[in-house]
KEVEXGU-283598 format. One record per residue (C-alpha): x, y, z. Coordinates in steps of 0.5 Angstrom, whole numbers, plus 500, padded with zeros to 3 digits. Layout:
! residues N
XYZ/...
END
This chain:
! residues 1014
815731222/819737224/814742227/814750226/811752233/816756237/814755244/815760250/821758254/819763260/813759263/811759270/811753274/804750275/801746280/807745284/805749290/805743295/812741293/815748293/812749300/817743302/823746298/821753301/821750308/828747307/831754304/828758310/831753315/838754312/840760316/839756323/840749321/842744315/837740312/836735306/831733301/830728295/825730289/823724286/819724279/818720273/822724267/819730264/815732271/819738272/825736277/830740274/825746274/824745281/831745283/832751278/827755282/830753289/837755286/834762284/830763290/835762295/838768297/842767304/848764301/852761295/849755291/853749289/852744284/854737284/855733278/860727277/866729274/871725269/872718271/865719276/867719283/872714283/877718286/873723290/874722298/869724303/874728307/875733301/868733300/866735307/872740307/869743301/862744304/864746311/868751308/863754303/858754309/863757314/861765312/854763310/849758309/850754303/845750298/847744294/844742288/845735285/840734279/839727276/843724282/840717279/845717274/851717278/856711279/856707286/862711288/860718287/853716291/857713297/862719297/856723298/852719302/858718307/859726307/852728308/851723314/857726317/855733317/851736323/845741323/850746325/854746319/848750315/848746309/842744305/842738300/837738295/837732290/833730284/832722282/828719276/822715279/822710273/827706277/828704284/832709288/839708290/840705297/845711298/839716298/833711301/834715308/833722305/826725306/822725299/818730295/814726290/812729283/806727280/803728274/799735273/792736275/788737269/787745271/795745271/796742265/791746261/794753264/801750262/799749255/796756255/802759257/806755252/802757246/799764248/792760248/792760240/791752240/784750237/779747242/779740239/787740239/788743246/784737248/788732244/794735247/792734254/790727253/796725250/801728255/797725261/799731266/807730264/809738263/815736258/811731254/806737253/811742251/815737246/808735243/806743242/813744239/812738234/806742231/806747226/802753227/797751222/796744226/796748233/790752230/786746227/787748220/791742218/790735221/794733227/800727226/798720228/800718233/801725236/806722241/810718237/816714239/821720238/817725242/816720248/824718248/826725248/822726254/824719257/831719256/830714251/827707251/830702256/833696252/834691257/840687259/838681254/833679249/829676254/829682258/827686252/821681251/819682258/819690258/815690251/810684253/808688260/808695256/803691251/799688256/798694260/794698254/788693255/788694263/784698267/790700272/797700272/799693273/798687269/797679271/804676271/802669269/799672263/806675261/809669263/804665258/805670252/812670253/812663252/808663246/812669243/818664243/814659239/811665234/819666233/818674232/824678229/828679235/828687234/834691234/837694241/839701242/842704236/847709236/844716234/837713234/835717240/832711243/838709247/840711254/842718255/849720254/849726258/844728263/846735264/850733269/856731265/863732266/866738269/872741270/876738276/875731279/870727283/864731286/867737285/862743287/861749283/858755285/853758280/846761280/842756276/842749273/842748266/836748261/833741260/827739256/822737262/820743265/746719261/750721266/749726272/745732271/744737277/737737280/735739287/732744292/735748297/741743298/739740291/743734289/744732282/741726278/743722273/740721266/744715264/747714257/749707254/749700256/751698263/755692265/758689271/766689271/769683270/776680273/782681269/786675266/789670271/795665270/800662273/805668277/812669274/815674270/818669265/821663264/828665266/831666273/833673271/832679276/826683274/829689270/829695274/824699270/819694273/816692279/813685281/808685287/805678288/802676281/802683278/807687274/808694273/812699270/815704275/813710270/807710265/811715261/817709260/811704259/809708253/816709250/818702250/811700246/812706241/820705240/819697238/819696231/812695228/813687227/815686234/809690237/804686233/808679235/807681242/800683241/798677237/801672243/797676248/791675244/792667243/793667251/787671252/782668247/784661250/782663257/776666255/777673255/773675249/774683249/781683251/783678247/780681241/783688243/790685242/788681236/786688233/793691235/796685232/794687225/797691219/798699220/794705219/794704212/793697210/793694203/786693200/786685201/786686208/781692209/775687209/779683215/780690219/772692218/770685221/775686227/772693228/765690228/766685232/770689237/764694237/759688238/763685244/764692247/756693247/754686250/752687257/753680258/761680257/764682264/768688262/769695266/767702263/775703261/776697257/769698253/772705252/778703249/775697245/770702242/775707240/780702237/773700233/772707231/780707229/779701224/772703221/772707214/765709214/764716217/757715220/759709224/766711226/763717229/758713233/763709236/767714238/761717241/760710245/767710247/767717250/761715254/764709257/770714258/766719262/763713266/769711268/771717271/776720265/773726262/780728260/779722255/772723253/773730250/778728245/774722243/768727242/772731238/774725234/767724233/765730229/763728223/757732219/755726215/753722221/746722222/742726227/741721232/749720233/750727233/745728238/748723243/755726242/752733244/749729250/755726252/759733251/754737255/754732261/762732261/761740261/756739267/761736271/767739269/766746265/762752264/755750266/752755261/756751255/753745258/746747258/746749250/750742248/744739252/739743249/742741242/742734244/735734245/733737239/737732235/735726238/727728238/725725232/729718232/730717240/724721244/726718250/733720250/731727248/727728254/733725258/737730255/732736256/732734263/739734264/739741260/734743266/739741271/745745268/740751268/739750275/746749277/747756274/741759278/738761271/730760273/727763266/732758263/730752267/723753267/723754259/727747259/722744263/716746259/712740256/715735251/711732246/709725247/715719246/714712244/716708250/715702247/721703242/727706247/733708243/739704243/744705249/738708254/738706261/736699260/730695256/723697257/717694258/711699256/706696260/711696267/712704267/714704274/720701271/721705265/727710266/722715261/717715266/722717271/724723267/717725265/715725273/721729275/720734269/713735271/714735279/720740278/716745274/710745278/715746284/719752281/712755278/710755286/704750284/706746290/700742290/701739283/709738285/708732290/705727286/709726280/716727285/713722290/712717284/720718283/721717290/717711290/720708284/727708287/725704293/725698288/730700283/737697282/740702277/744708279/741713275/734712277/736711284/740718283/733721281/729718286/734721291/734728288/726728288/726726295/730732297/726736293/720734297/724734304/724727305/731726308/730719310/728717303/734721300/739718304/736711302/736713295/743716295/746710299/743705294/746709288/753709291/753701292/750700285/755705282/761702286/758695284/758697276/764700276/761707274/767711277/763718275/757716279/760715285/762723287/754724285/752719290/756721295/754729294/746726295/748723302/752729304/746734302/741729306/745729312/746736312/739737311/737733317/742737321/747731322/754735320/759730322/756725317/755730312/762732313/765724312/761723305/763730303/770728304/770722300/766725295/771731294/777726293/773721288/771728284/778730284/780723282/775723276/776730274/769733276/771740278/764742279/762736283/768738287/766745288/759742291/763738296/767743298/761747300/758742304/765741308/765749309/758748312/759743316/766746319/762753320/759750326/766747329/772751331/775751325/775758321/781756317/778750314/771754313/776759309/780754305/773750302/770757301/775760297/776753293/769752292/768760290/774759285/771754281/764757282/766763279/769760273/764755271/758759273/755755279/751759282/748754287/755752290/757759290/751761295/752755299/759757300/757764302/752762307/758757310/762763311/757768314/754762319/762761321/761769322/755768326/757763330/764766332/760772335/760777329/753779327/755785323/759781318/754775318/749780316/753784311/754777307/747774308/744780306/747780299/744773299/737773301/735780300/731782293/736785288/741782282/746779287/741775291/743768291/741761288/733761287/732755291/738756296/737763299/731761303/735756307/740762309/734766312/734764319/741765319/740772316/734774321/738772327/744776325/740782322/736782329/743782333/746788328/739792329/737791322/730789324/726791318/731787313/729781317/722782317/722783309/724776308/720772312/714773308/717768303/720764308/713763311/711760304/717755304/716753311/708751309/710747303/714742308/720741303/725743309/723739315/726745320/723751316/717751321/721751327/726756324/720760322/717761329/724762332/725768327/718771329/720770336/727774335/722780332/717779337/715784343/717781350/710779351/709774345/717772344/716767350/710763347/714763340/720760343/716755346/713753339/719753336/722748341/716744340/716744332/724742333/721736337/717734331/722735326/729732330/736735329/740737334/743743331/737747330/734745336/740747340/740754336/733755338/735753346/741758346/737764343/731762348/736762354/739768352/733772352/731769359/737771362/736778359/729778363/732776369/729769369/736765371/733759373/729758366/735761363/740756366/736750364/735752356/742754356/744747359/740744354/743748348/750746350/748739351/745739344/751743341/756738344/753732341/753734334/760737334/758744334/764747338/764754336/756755338/758750344/762756346/757761346/752757351/758756356/759764356/752765357/752760363/758763366/754770366/749766370/755764375/753757373/760755369/758748366/762742368/766738364/770741358/771748360/772754355/776758360/783760358/787754362/782749359/783753352/790753352/790745354/787744347/794746344/800742343/806743346/810747340/803751340/803753347/811755347/809759341/803762344/807764350/813767346/808771342/804773349/811776351/811781345/816777340/815777333/814771329/822772327/824772334/820766336/823762330/830764332/828762340/825755338/830754332/825753327/823757321/818763320/814759316/813754321/811759326/806762322/803755321/803754328/800761330/794760325/793753329/793757335/788763333/783757330/784753337/783759342/778763337/782769338/783774332/789778334/796778338/793782343/787777345/792772345/796775350/790777354/788769354/795767356/795772362/789770364/791762364/797764368/793768373/788762374/794757375/797762380/790762384/789755383/796754386/795758392/788754393/792748393/797750398/792753403/788746402/794742403/796746409/789746412/790738411/796738415/794742420/788738421/792732421/796734426/791736431/788729430/
END
């Protein structure tokens, strides 16, 4: 089919900041010394685009483009190439670009390798090569430093799609394009180009398959043909087996057995590459014959154009977690098929596009794997799937065997005689996928449900199966796959219960990775559609809608959603709920957890604290005997609402273990989020940071940007007590970026609190008071309704130091009510500390002591140390040095124990003011300079002498970007904010060294004199 959409060609580069930073460092260094870099990535990821960007960005000298000339590189000499490069770089630095160098012949590669090795850094030649990673890197290039290109992240791919289409793609079409492209920018553009404007806008159905053999081969440069019939069969068998695998590799023994079976089936051999078919190897890569001979370089301004260019609702209080509503059946993941290792019966080398690691085989490039499968004839594909089905079914692997059996059947429009057979296979696939006793991962179940839906003629049943597939994809941590499946599930003929479940899955998907306002509306719609046929599921969807409103900071919507629901029928749970129910054992029934959580949350938000404790306590108690991750997450959420930090940690840890054991990748970031919040509430910042770092990685890997924003907020709060202002700023910026886009008021408030606490720790009370005043004082900009109270103690401290006593008093009435409820174990001690800060001298002493007593009851090193620090400061200013020294020493020990470096520095400064400099780690100028690396110390000394960054770079032979990077680290490590402060500190350190040296000289002289007398 020929599309009619004109794709914009001048699109900006998306999602390649890390790679461009590496290229920029090479370009910046060329005026001083040479360098080399290899850009590697599978076809279509934008290697040529990056080289073109580098060529356009280089302004210091000429750009040479290398390519194999006529006859390859057989007659080029190393000396000639060296002479050419040195002559070009004599007057100015030169950048040499060589695109698609993997297509060069061996003599050309060897000549370039030898020439590059004979160049010195003084020659000022920068070499920038690109190679495709769908095959092994040639040994001549193996020693070069590599910059890898990975598929674009969902946000980058979405931005590229909007750029290429001017944002006119219909939402459902957009989701399917992004899913089919799998982050490959060239494939995404090729798919858009293939569509007509009507198809792009959703007015006409999309072609099937969307990514066909022609589109894939266009980007991949053709399908590998293999050197023999066996190699072709091996490539296709590995590609076919990978369709039903969870990862990128397949069992080599399975492939071996399938190949043996394939020979008995005697399928059609399948044609090799055909001239003009577009599926063979590329005849020209854009680096084809050029005028001249050998590796003749040519000067140019750019490179030629190329084609590449159920589930967790939010809940919590304060640092509130998110809980999970649990859609669909769960099953333990089972092992994949195992057979004897080996890639085939022949003693042939493994094709270059494959990797054999132990007993596993995989394609180097997922795009090439897809291309190999799509480019094969239908007969060959069906024969290979049939062989795989026979082997798997014989080995007892029901679901994978049945999947391959379904792929071995006829095409998408079968003859009427085979329609019954297809329907029977579809029913069997759905039944086996729903069987919890069958060992299979969520990803495999999603594939099975989706294939069953494709083979189902009835619209309602097809929608139900697509919905089940989307749910399993979401549990597998693939929201990018869940969205197009939900789009396929849209069918007006489907019953309300099916449409309700689809909206439930859609709402939970948006809750984790989209605007939470949209999630709230989808979940409300789901609850209304499910109310008649599945009231328990309707209640769970309504609670998830309340979680969305909570995340958005919409208190009225949250209360309205938590309003009393009509009684449900627990004896008839909806299919796919969180497990079978025993009506007499309410403690084990998920519906009881949902009900109690809803009642307790509403009572808490209405201020009826006496009515909130009992139902939330029941949810916590159920978690002590539960094994289902969704119920355990609800238990941890309720514990945080009640301030039971130990129960929250226990529930979160058990939920994490259960989610990992079940293979529910989507629940792992949530469980880690609970653990991080619990540790943060307990004042254990290093442990919170550990959980949040892992949670951030898993959230990004599973496409949960909203969850990632919460983890970034925790990381910012943890770093705010350490001497890492750059870390705080980075996480705050990233968290706020997502929070503003998706309406995450809770994450935004936490991130802003972290930035303000970092200001307060570094002695900037005015800045901290300004930031925190927006969060805690009444007004439209006030922070999240359940979080702002947690920031009140920081605001009171900053406001008092900034002279804003009335503002500080204005927030204490609300905070006193919060402390009385007991949901925050530190609140009572913090309240006494706030009163002490505002009290006259005759009352402050007793209030500080009361605060310390409350801290002893609650535990937590950091908050107790903060109170001791403020008390010590107060004592010192009232000329009570002995008492002050004791309190400040206690504060210093507490800060050092919990890693609060920036606050420990305050305690040391106060001790020095008393003339009692602490032993051990000092914070004087010499000690602080000792924290720097040798390179950082050299840069600091040059800057202290008045040198600019460029002058420092010239003196040390590095790039200005390297100086900028190290200087930021120097400022952070030393806690300075300007070059003047840095110069002062370096000067103090040098004076201290001179004084120390003089003392040592006197001491040695005295020793020698004394020794002579004896």
